[in-house]
Structure formats: structure tokens, C-alpha cells
C-alpha positions as CSV (number, residue, x, y, z in Angstrom):
1,M,3.6,1.2,18.1
2,K,0.7,4.3,17.8
3,R,-1.6,4.3,15.3
4,K,-0.9,7.6,14.0
5,K,2.6,6.4,13.4
6,F,1.3,3.1,12.5
7,I,-0.7,5.2,9.7
8,E,2.3,6.7,8.7
9,Y,4.1,3.6,7.7
10,I,1.4,2.1,6.2
11,D,1.1,5.3,4.3
12,K,5.3,5.0,3.2
13,L,4.9,1.0,2.2
14,L,1.7,2.7,-0.2
15,E,4.6,4.9,-1.7
16,R,6.9,2.3,-2.3
17,S,4.2,-0.5,-4.2
18,D,2.7,2.0,-5.7
19,A,6.3,3.1,-7.4
20,W,7.2,0.0,-8.3
21,R,4.2,-1.2,-10.2
22,K,4.7,1.8,-12.3
23,D,8.1,1.0,-13.1
24,A,7.1,-2.6,-13.3
25,E,3.9,-1.4,-15.9
26,K,6.5,0.8,-17.7
27,R,9.1,-2.3,-18.0
28,E,5.7,-4.1,-18.7
29,D,6.8,-6.4,-16.8
30,W,2.8,-7.2,-15.3
31,N,3.4,-10.2,-13.3
32,S,5.6,-7.5,-11.0
33,A,2.9,-5.0,-11.6
34,C,0.2,-7.4,-10.3
35,F,1.8,-8.4,-7.7
36,Y,2.6,-4.9,-6.5
37,Q,-1.4,-3.4,-7.6
38,G,-1.9,-6.6,-4.9
39,E,0.3,-4.7,-2.7
40,V,-0.9,-1.4,-3.1
41,K,-4.8,-3.0,-2.6
42,A,-4.1,-5.0,1.0
43,Y,-2.0,-2.3,2.3
44,E,-5.0,-0.2,1.8
45,R,-7.6,-2.4,2.9
46,V,-5.4,-2.5,6.0
47,K,-5.1,1.2,6.7
48,R,-8.9,1.6,6.1
49,L,-9.2,-0.9,8.4
50,V,-7.0,1.3,11.1
51,N,-8.8,4.0,10.1
52,Q,-12.2,2.3,11.4
53,Q,-10.8,1.9,14.5
54,L,-10.0,4.9,15.3
55,H,-13.6,6.5,14.7
56,V,-14.7,3.4,16.6
């Protein structure tokens, strides 16, 4: 998979997890909100690492 395509896929995962986090917060389901926040942070880290590799 090309890196650009991989970044696009990570962006979609980020959007999905962030939407689920916001939904969980609206429902005051704090366990799910924390879980999805963790996913968002993990995807952001992966994206940052891939971007760093692009510039090396």
C-alpha cells in the first residue's frame, strides 16, 4: 500500500473514532468515550510516524 493511500485510510479511521467518541460523550458513556479517545490518539501517533518516514 502506498504511503499516501495509507495516510488517507488512517484519516478515515481517525474521523470514525472521533465521531464515535463524540457520540459516546453525548450519551455520557464515559467508558466508550475514553476507549475511542485512545483510538484517536493511537491513529494520530501512527499517522505522525508515517509522515516522519515520508520526510526522511
